[in-house]
C-alpha positions as CSV (number, residue, x, y, z in Angstrom):
1,M,12.8,-32.8,6.4
2,T,10.0,-30.6,7.8
3,Q,6.6,-31.1,6.5
4,A,6.8,-27.8,4.4
5,Q,9.9,-29.0,2.8
6,Q,8.1,-32.5,2.0
7,F,5.4,-30.6,0.3
8,I,7.7,-28.4,-1.8
9,T,9.8,-31.2,-2.8
10,A,7.0,-32.9,-4.4
11,Y,6.4,-30.0,-7.2
12,Q,9.9,-29.5,-7.4
13,Q,10.5,-32.9,-8.8
14,K,7.4,-32.4,-10.8
15,E,5.4,-35.2,-9.2
16,K,2.5,-32.7,-8.5
17,I,1.5,-29.8,-10.7
18,I,0.4,-26.0,-10.0
19,G,-2.4,-24.6,-11.8
20,V,-3.0,-20.9,-12.2
21,I,-6.4,-19.7,-13.0
22,G,-6.6,-16.6,-14.8
23,L,-3.9,-15.5,-17.0
24,G,-4.3,-11.7,-16.9
25,Y,-1.4,-9.0,-16.0
26,V,-1.6,-10.9,-12.7
27,G,-1.8,-14.5,-13.3
28,L,0.5,-14.6,-16.5
29,P,3.6,-13.3,-14.6
30,I,2.8,-15.8,-11.5
31,A,2.4,-18.8,-13.9
32,L,5.8,-18.0,-15.7
33,E,7.7,-17.5,-12.6
34,L,6.5,-20.9,-11.1
35,A,7.2,-22.5,-14.1
36,K,10.9,-21.9,-14.1
37,K,10.8,-24.3,-11.1
38,F,7.6,-26.0,-11.2
39,K,5.1,-27.8,-13.5
40,V,2.5,-25.4,-14.3
41,I,-0.8,-25.6,-15.9
42,G,-1.9,-22.2,-17.1
43,F,-5.7,-21.7,-17.5
44,D,-7.9,-19.3,-19.0
45,I,-11.4,-19.2,-20.3
46,N,-10.6,-17.2,-23.2
47,S,-9.3,-19.4,-26.1
48,K,-8.0,-16.4,-28.0
49,R,-5.7,-15.1,-25.3
50,V,-4.8,-19.1,-24.8
51,E,-3.7,-19.3,-28.1
52,M,-1.6,-16.1,-27.9
53,M,0.3,-17.5,-24.9
54,Q,0.8,-20.7,-26.6
55,N,3.0,-18.5,-29.1
56,N,5.0,-16.8,-26.4
57,I,2.6,-13.6,-26.6
58,D,1.4,-11.9,-23.6
59,P,-2.1,-10.7,-24.5
60,S,-1.8,-7.8,-21.9
61,N,1.8,-6.5,-23.6
62,E,3.4,-6.4,-20.3
63,L,5.9,-9.2,-20.7
64,P,8.4,-9.9,-23.7
65,A,8.6,-13.2,-25.7
66,S,11.9,-13.9,-23.7
67,A,9.9,-14.3,-20.4
68,F,8.1,-17.4,-21.7
69,E,11.6,-19.1,-22.2
70,G,12.8,-22.2,-19.9
71,C,9.1,-22.5,-18.6
72,D,7.7,-25.6,-18.0
73,I,4.0,-24.8,-18.6
74,E,0.9,-25.8,-20.5
75,F,-1.7,-23.1,-21.6
76,T,-5.3,-24.3,-22.0
77,A,-8.7,-23.7,-21.8
78,D,-9.7,-27.1,-21.3
79,T,-10.8,-27.9,-17.5
80,N,-10.0,-31.4,-18.1
81,I,-6.3,-30.7,-18.6
82,L,-6.7,-28.2,-15.7
83,K,-8.0,-31.0,-13.1
84,Q,-4.4,-32.6,-13.1
85,A,-3.2,-29.7,-11.0
86,T,-3.2,-30.2,-7.0
87,F,-2.3,-26.5,-6.3
88,F,-4.4,-24.0,-7.7
89,I,-3.9,-20.3,-8.1
90,V,-6.8,-18.1,-8.8
91,A,-5.8,-14.7,-10.3
92,V,-9.2,-13.6,-12.0
93,P,-10.1,-9.9,-12.1
94,T,-12.6,-8.6,-9.2
95,P,-14.2,-5.4,-10.6
96,V,-17.1,-3.5,-9.4
97,D,-20.5,-2.8,-11.6
98,E,-21.9,0.4,-12.5
99,H,-23.1,1.1,-9.3
100,N,-19.7,0.6,-7.5
101,V,-20.7,-2.7,-6.3
102,P,-18.2,-5.8,-6.2
103,D,-18.7,-8.0,-8.9
104,L,-17.9,-11.4,-8.0
105,K,-18.8,-13.2,-11.0
106,P,-15.3,-14.1,-12.2
107,V,-14.1,-15.3,-8.8
108,V,-17.4,-17.2,-8.1
109,G,-17.1,-18.9,-11.8
110,A,-13.4,-19.8,-11.0
111,S,-14.9,-21.3,-7.6
112,N,-17.3,-23.5,-9.6
113,T,-14.6,-24.8,-11.9
114,I,-12.5,-25.6,-9.0
115,G,-15.4,-27.3,-7.5
116,K,-15.7,-29.9,-10.5
117,I,-12.0,-30.7,-10.4
118,I,-10.6,-30.3,-6.9
119,K,-9.7,-33.7,-5.0
120,K,-9.0,-34.9,-1.6
121,G,-5.6,-33.2,-0.6
122,D,-5.7,-30.1,-3.2
123,Y,-4.9,-26.5,-2.3
124,V,-6.5,-23.3,-3.5
125,V,-5.0,-19.8,-2.9
126,F,-6.8,-16.9,-4.3
127,E,-5.0,-14.0,-5.3
128,S,-7.8,-11.7,-6.6
129,T,-8.7,-8.7,-4.6
130,V,-11.8,-9.2,-2.3
131,Y,-13.4,-7.8,0.8
132,P,-12.3,-9.6,4.1
133,G,-14.3,-12.7,4.6
134,C,-15.0,-13.3,1.0
135,T,-12.5,-16.4,0.5
136,E,-13.7,-18.3,3.4
137,D,-17.4,-17.0,3.5
138,D,-18.3,-17.1,-0.2
139,C,-15.7,-19.0,-2.1
140,V,-15.3,-22.2,0.2
141,P,-19.1,-23.0,0.1
142,I,-19.1,-23.1,-3.7
143,I,-16.1,-25.7,-3.8
144,E,-17.7,-27.6,-1.3
145,K,-21.0,-27.7,-2.9
146,G,-19.5,-28.5,-6.5
147,S,-16.9,-31.4,-5.2
148,G,-18.9,-32.8,-2.4
149,L,-15.5,-32.1,-0.3
150,K,-15.3,-30.6,3.2
151,F,-13.3,-27.8,3.7
152,M,-10.0,-28.3,6.1
153,Q,-11.0,-32.3,6.0
154,D,-10.3,-32.7,2.3
155,F,-8.7,-29.4,1.0
156,K,-7.0,-26.5,2.2
157,I,-7.5,-22.7,1.1
158,G,-5.2,-19.7,1.4
159,Y,-5.2,-16.4,0.2
160,S,-2.2,-14.2,-1.2
161,P,-2.9,-10.8,-2.5
162,E,-1.5,-9.7,-5.7
163,R,0.9,-6.8,-5.9
164,I,1.5,-6.7,-9.6
165,N,1.9,-2.9,-10.6
166,P,1.4,-2.9,-14.4
167,G,4.2,-0.8,-16.5
168,D,6.4,-0.9,-13.1
169,T,9.9,-2.5,-14.3
170,L,11.3,-2.0,-10.7
171,H,8.5,-3.6,-8.4
172,T,8.1,-6.7,-10.3
173,L,6.7,-9.8,-9.1
174,T,9.9,-11.5,-7.6
175,K,11.2,-8.3,-6.2
176,I,8.4,-7.3,-3.7
177,T,7.5,-9.1,-0.4
178,K,4.3,-11.1,-0.9
179,I,1.7,-11.4,1.9
180,V,0.5,-15.3,2.2
181,S,-2.0,-16.9,4.3
182,G,-3.7,-20.2,5.2
183,C,-6.6,-21.9,6.8
184,D,-4.4,-23.5,9.3
185,A,-0.9,-23.6,10.4
186,E,0.0,-26.3,8.1
187,A,-1.5,-24.6,5.1
188,L,0.2,-21.4,5.7
189,E,4.0,-23.3,5.8
190,N,3.0,-25.0,2.8
191,I,1.8,-22.0,0.9
192,A,4.5,-19.8,2.0
193,A,7.0,-22.4,0.6
194,V,5.5,-22.6,-2.8
195,Y,5.6,-18.6,-2.9
196,G,9.0,-18.4,-1.2
197,S,10.7,-20.2,-3.8
198,I,10.0,-17.5,-6.3
199,I,9.8,-14.4,-4.2
200,E,13.5,-12.9,-3.6
201,P,13.0,-10.5,-0.2
202,G,10.6,-13.6,0.8
203,V,7.1,-13.6,2.3
204,F,4.8,-12.3,5.0
205,K,3.0,-14.6,6.9
206,A,-0.2,-13.0,7.7
207,S,-2.0,-14.1,10.8
208,S,-5.4,-15.0,8.9
209,I,-6.8,-15.1,5.6
210,K,-9.2,-12.3,6.5
211,V,-6.3,-10.0,7.6
212,A,-4.5,-10.9,4.1
213,E,-7.6,-9.8,2.3
214,A,-7.8,-6.5,4.8
215,A,-4.2,-5.8,3.9
216,K,-4.9,-5.8,0.1
217,V,-7.9,-3.6,0.2
218,I,-6.2,-1.1,2.4
219,E,-2.9,-0.7,0.5
220,N,-5.0,1.0,-2.6
221,T,-7.6,2.6,-0.2
222,Q,-4.6,4.5,1.3
223,R,-3.2,5.6,-2.0
224,D,-6.6,6.7,-3.3
225,L,-7.2,8.6,-0.4
226,N,-3.8,10.4,-0.6
227,I,-4.4,11.1,-4.4
228,A,-7.8,12.2,-3.4
229,L,-6.3,14.8,-1.1
230,M,-4.1,15.8,-4.0
231,N,-7.3,16.5,-6.2
232,E,-9.1,18.5,-3.3
233,L,-5.8,20.8,-2.7
234,S,-5.3,21.1,-6.7
235,Q,-8.9,22.5,-6.6
236,V,-8.6,24.9,-3.8
237,F,-4.9,26.1,-5.0
238,N,-6.4,27.0,-8.6
239,L,-9.1,28.9,-7.1
240,M,-6.1,30.7,-5.2
241,G,-4.3,31.3,-8.5
242,I,-1.5,29.0,-7.0
243,N,0.4,26.4,-8.9
244,T,-0.5,23.2,-7.2
245,Y,2.9,21.4,-8.3
246,D,5.2,24.3,-6.7
247,V,3.2,23.8,-3.6
248,L,3.8,20.1,-3.7
249,E,7.8,20.8,-4.4
250,A,7.9,23.0,-1.6
251,A,6.2,21.0,1.0
252,G,8.2,17.8,-0.6
253,T,11.2,19.1,1.1
254,K,10.1,18.2,4.6
255,W,11.4,14.3,5.3
256,N,8.3,12.9,6.2
257,F,6.0,14.5,3.5
258,L,4.1,12.1,1.2
259,K,4.9,12.8,-2.6
260,F,1.4,12.1,-4.1
261,Q,0.0,14.0,-7.2
262,P,-3.2,15.0,-8.5
263,G,-5.0,13.4,-11.3
264,L,-7.4,10.9,-13.1
265,V,-7.6,7.3,-10.8
266,G,-8.5,4.9,-12.7
267,G,-7.3,1.2,-13.2
268,H,-8.0,-2.4,-11.7
269,C,-6.9,-1.4,-8.2
270,I,-6.9,2.2,-6.5
271,G,-10.2,3.0,-8.1
272,V,-11.9,-0.3,-7.6
273,D,-10.4,-1.9,-4.1
274,P,-12.1,1.0,-1.8
275,Y,-15.2,-0.3,-3.0
276,Y,-14.9,-3.7,-1.9
277,L,-14.0,-2.3,1.8
278,T,-16.9,0.1,1.8
279,Y,-19.4,-2.7,0.6
280,K,-18.5,-5.1,3.4
281,S,-18.6,-2.1,6.0
282,N,-22.2,-0.9,5.0
283,Q,-23.0,-4.8,5.3
284,L,-22.1,-4.3,8.8
285,G,-24.0,-1.3,9.4
286,Y,-21.0,1.2,9.4
287,K,-20.9,3.7,6.8
288,P,-17.0,4.7,6.1
289,Q,-17.3,8.5,5.7
290,I,-13.6,9.3,4.8
291,I,-13.1,6.4,2.3
292,L,-16.2,7.4,0.5
293,S,-15.5,10.9,0.5
294,G,-12.0,10.1,-1.1
295,R,-13.8,8.1,-4.0
296,S,-16.4,10.8,-4.6
297,I,-13.6,13.4,-5.0
298,N,-11.6,11.3,-7.3
299,D,-14.5,9.9,-9.2
300,G,-15.4,13.6,-9.7
301,M,-12.4,14.9,-11.4
302,P,-13.2,14.1,-14.9
303,N,-16.4,16.5,-14.8
304,Y,-14.3,19.1,-12.7
305,I,-11.7,19.1,-15.4
306,A,-14.2,19.5,-18.4
307,Q,-15.7,22.3,-16.3
308,K,-12.7,24.0,-16.0
309,L,-11.7,23.7,-19.7
310,V,-15.2,25.1,-20.6
311,Q,-14.7,28.1,-18.5
312,F,-11.3,28.9,-20.1
313,L,-13.0,28.8,-23.6
314,L,-15.8,31.0,-22.3
315,K,-13.8,33.7,-20.9
316,K,-11.8,33.6,-24.3
317,G,-15.0,34.4,-26.1
318,K,-15.4,30.9,-27.8
319,N,-18.7,29.2,-27.8
320,P,-18.0,25.2,-26.3
321,S,-20.5,23.7,-29.0
322,K,-18.3,25.2,-32.0
323,C,-15.0,24.2,-30.2
324,R,-12.7,21.0,-31.0
325,A,-10.8,19.1,-28.2
326,L,-8.0,16.6,-28.4
327,I,-7.4,14.1,-25.8
328,M,-4.0,12.5,-25.8
329,G,-3.6,9.3,-24.1
330,A,-6.4,6.8,-23.5
331,T,-4.8,4.0,-21.1
332,F,-5.4,4.0,-17.3
333,K,-1.5,4.9,-16.7
334,E,1.4,5.7,-18.6
335,N,3.3,3.3,-20.7
336,V,0.7,0.5,-20.7
337,T,-1.7,-0.7,-23.2
338,D,-4.3,-1.6,-20.7
339,I,-7.5,0.6,-21.1
340,R,-10.0,-1.0,-18.8
341,N,-11.3,1.5,-16.0
342,S,-9.4,4.3,-17.5
343,K,-10.9,7.3,-16.4
344,V,-9.9,9.1,-19.7
345,F,-13.1,8.3,-21.1
346,N,-15.2,9.8,-18.6
347,L,-13.6,12.9,-19.2
348,Y,-14.2,12.2,-22.9
349,K,-18.0,12.1,-22.2
350,E,-17.9,15.0,-20.1
351,L,-16.5,16.9,-22.8
352,K,-18.9,15.6,-25.1
353,N,-21.9,16.6,-22.8
354,F,-20.6,20.1,-23.2
355,Q,-21.2,19.9,-26.7
356,L,-17.6,19.9,-27.9
357,E,-16.2,17.7,-30.9
358,V,-13.8,15.5,-29.2
359,E,-10.9,13.5,-31.0
360,M,-8.8,11.1,-29.0
361,V,-5.2,9.7,-29.8
362,D,-3.0,7.2,-27.7
363,A,0.5,6.2,-28.6
364,L,0.0,2.5,-27.1
365,A,-3.6,1.6,-27.1
366,D,-5.2,-0.5,-29.5
367,A,-7.8,1.1,-31.7
368,E,-10.2,-1.9,-32.2
369,E,-10.3,-2.6,-28.2
370,V,-11.0,0.9,-27.6
371,F,-14.0,0.9,-30.0
372,E,-15.1,-2.6,-28.6
373,E,-14.9,-1.5,-25.1
374,Y,-16.1,2.3,-25.1
375,K,-17.3,3.1,-28.8
376,V,-14.6,5.4,-29.2
377,H,-12.8,6.1,-32.6
378,L,-9.2,6.7,-32.1
379,V,-7.7,8.9,-34.4
380,V,-4.4,7.7,-36.0
381,E,-2.8,11.1,-36.1
382,P,-4.1,14.4,-34.3
383,T,-5.4,16.7,-37.2
384,K,-5.0,20.6,-36.4
385,Q,-7.5,23.5,-35.4
386,Y,-8.0,22.1,-31.7
387,D,-9.2,24.6,-29.3
388,V,-8.2,22.3,-26.4
389,V,-5.2,19.7,-26.2
390,I,-5.5,17.6,-23.1
391,V,-2.5,15.5,-22.3
392,A,-4.3,12.9,-20.3
393,V,-1.4,10.0,-19.8
394,A,2.4,10.8,-19.6
395,H,3.4,8.2,-22.0
396,D,7.1,8.4,-23.0
397,A,6.3,9.3,-26.4
398,Y,4.5,12.3,-25.4
399,K,7.1,13.3,-22.8
400,K,9.2,14.4,-25.9
401,L,7.0,17.0,-27.1
402,D,8.0,20.7,-27.1
403,E,6.1,23.7,-27.1
404,S,6.2,24.2,-31.0
405,Y,4.3,20.7,-31.3
406,F,1.5,22.0,-29.7
407,K,1.4,25.6,-31.4
408,E,1.0,23.4,-34.7
409,L,-2.3,21.7,-33.3
410,L,-3.9,24.9,-31.7
411,T,-6.2,27.6,-32.9
412,E,-5.9,31.3,-31.6
413,N,-6.5,31.3,-27.8
414,A,-6.5,27.9,-27.3
415,V,-5.8,25.9,-24.3
416,V,-3.3,23.2,-23.4
417,A,-4.2,21.4,-20.3
418,D,-1.3,19.2,-18.8
419,L,-2.9,16.8,-16.5
420,K,0.2,15.1,-15.6
421,N,2.5,18.0,-15.2
422,I,4.8,17.0,-18.0
423,Y,5.9,19.9,-19.5
424,A,6.0,23.1,-17.2
425,F,5.8,25.5,-20.4
426,E,6.6,29.0,-19.0
427,K,6.4,31.3,-22.0
428,Q,3.8,30.1,-24.3
429,E,1.5,31.4,-27.1
430,F,-1.5,29.3,-25.6
431,E,-3.3,29.1,-22.4
432,Y,-1.7,26.5,-20.4
433,W,-3.1,24.6,-17.3
434,T,-2.0,21.7,-15.0
435,L,-4.3,20.3,-12.0
């Protein structure tokens, strides 16, 4: 029996326990999958969320109650219970602040917690998105200081970037290859053994922790740049009077054309991860021009869309300050309830800045959560007499709507902005615009 086999056997026989810190849309799926084979302690500082999970409810509304069945897991907000674990997985959020600077408070907080409870021989694996070097340079010293233990000598560290895609029922946790890394060869093999037990396609062993950290941030940086290109092209084609989606459909017939689309770029990954890379790059004295340019284009889309809609209204002889707008969709992407870092609210603010009266509706978002986070009241149902209707999120519920639905909502000479190109209306009694 190899050393890694011996390591994993102790967890399989439930002599040792795995602890997952942070039970959001990343941590909870990992905790539950591991709990099908091992004994797991799921820890979160939010006691209300913990109580929901104790009752087989996913606070993120991603997993059904059945996902909790057959799992050997204890949910807690008590660090005294968490300290029973010997293999800790950190899956806390890593956002940016209002200046787009990485906000490491959650990962620092998790490191402080671990520093108080870690024991000799324990492992810590970070999954949170960070810049290359953060795990070893920022988190390890905090754990050492809090515990009095020495890195490598007393405890081992690894990094395995999360690849959870909210709302995606195809590319789920166990169905996609997982990158793993460790502070030395032994740690790498042991960490790979733990994750390899639940990942069907297997794991990819990165050559170092920094490589694994960098791989994570460039995955989403690449997507961000490709979407930025589409957003810039959509602005160019709009000036030319060309339908962007017609162009993309034609170009997409080439075998190696990458099929991205324009749109609002929000959420926890694509609109955030590039700033972790640019932050570290700037620290090292290099200003990353292409990455920041892509971010500027994508962050500027709410203003661009608002300006276009105001131009439509003015051309139709309407005074924007006397117009009503409806935004359909508040979540950061389709068919999820998550509103965090949703750029739809940036669009809401831009329209308000142009003095429009704006209402917002969403098929899935929680109205109380929306008000708490953004101070915006969701309407239960759209009213009527809107001068602008913006379909901002492609929820399945919205895909079923037809032209007659919108005609009921609109005033004369009104505009429907279909930001996700859901409908492709051809002959309509209103102005129809897509990116």
